[in-house]
N, C-alpha and C positions, 0 to 999 in steps of 0.2 A: 333039131341038132342045131342048125344054121345059129339059131335064137342064143343057144344056153354059148357058142364059140362064141358070138359074137357081144355078151354081155361080161365072155371069160378076157376076153382083150379089152373088153371097157372097164373093164376092173383090172389089169393089169397095166394099164398103164396107165390108172389112177395109185397102185402099189406102188411101180416104180419114181412116178414123181414125188409120190411122199417117202419115199427110196435116197430120193440123191438130193433130198431139202437137206441134207443131214447138216452137216459144219460146213459155213461158207471157209474161204481160202485166205480170208484172215482168221477166222475162230482157229483154222486148222494150222497152218505156223503160229498164234498162240497157244496151240494144244503144245504140237510140238518142244518150243521153251519149256514147257512145266518139263516134261520129257525130259527133258536133255537137263534142265534142272532138278530137274530129282525130288518134284512134285505134282506130278500127274499122277490122277489113282485109279487104279482101274475097278471099276467096284459089278463090269461089264467084261465080257472076254469079246469083241467083235467076229473074230473067225468059232468060234464056240454058236454066237448067233448065227451064223450065214450057215453054219452045216446045220444047226437047226432048222433053217428057216425053206428042210429038207420033208421035212417031215410036215402034216401038217396044222400051220399055224402056231406050230413052235417057235418061228424067230421073232416071229410078232409077238406071240407073248409074253416069250424072255424080255425081251427089251418094252413091257408096260405097253404095246400098240394094242388094247385089247378088240379095239374096234375092227382095225385091218386082221386078227388073228382073226376074231371070228367069219368075215370075210374070205379069209386062206381055206379056213376049216371048209365051204359053202361051194371053195370052186376047185379044191385040189383036186385033181394031178398038177390044171393049170399054177395054181399059186404059186409053185417051184421055181414058175419062171422071174417071179419078185421076190419074194419073201424070204432069198439068205442074199438081194442086197440092199434090202427095207430090215432084216434082223443087223442087221455089218451096221451101215449108219447111227441104225437107233443107238447100238452101245456104244457109237465111238462119241450121241450128242450127250448121254447118260452121264460114259467119263469127261468128259467135259464141262458138260456141267458139275459134277462134282469136284471136279477138278479146281475150277473157279470157286468155288463154295469153301474148300478146303485152303485156300488159297488163302482166301475173305478172312478165314476168322485167325489165322496164325499169325497174320498180320498185324489183324487188329489188336490180338494177344500180346504181338513184340510190343507192338506202340504205347500199348495201357501198361506196357511193363518197365517199358522205358521213360514215358509220362511219371511213376513211382516212386521211381529213381531221381529225377529232376526238382519234386515238392520233397521229398528228401533230401536235397541237397547231397543226394552221394557223387552226382555228376555237373560238373560246369556246364554254362550255357552252349559253348562252344562243339564238347562231346556228345552234346543231347542233342549238336545239329549234325554233327556229322553219324555218329548212330541213326538218326531218320536218318539221313538220305540212306544210308548204310541199306535197310530195310525196306525204304524205297524203291531202290534199285534193286534188292533180292527179288520182290514179286510185282517186280512191269514185266510183262513178261510180250511189248512190244518185238 
């Protein structure tokens, strides 16, 4: 019994450290700016991930952390000490990554469209520079 308790506590500390290694302070700020500009994508709901963390391994499986999900299954019910936190932070990381990819894709498309307008002489150099600055500002999340 003592060995199982020790192993459960060991894995709970591993699980908590994995959950706490989600978004850092700068990424949180950047993601908040994305939300404010309406460019955040929510692929995974952090609250759902946390709630699923109360079930054996489900929070980790929901956020694609398969290895940790198996560990959670093995150490359930002790895993409810860490899996809601791991699930929540995992969902935040997924949403942040998807939002960055979404913004990058759209910025590249807008810049390519702008280049085509310039190449076709439908806008002046000054208009090109102004619009490029506007696009850069739109996708600046600092």
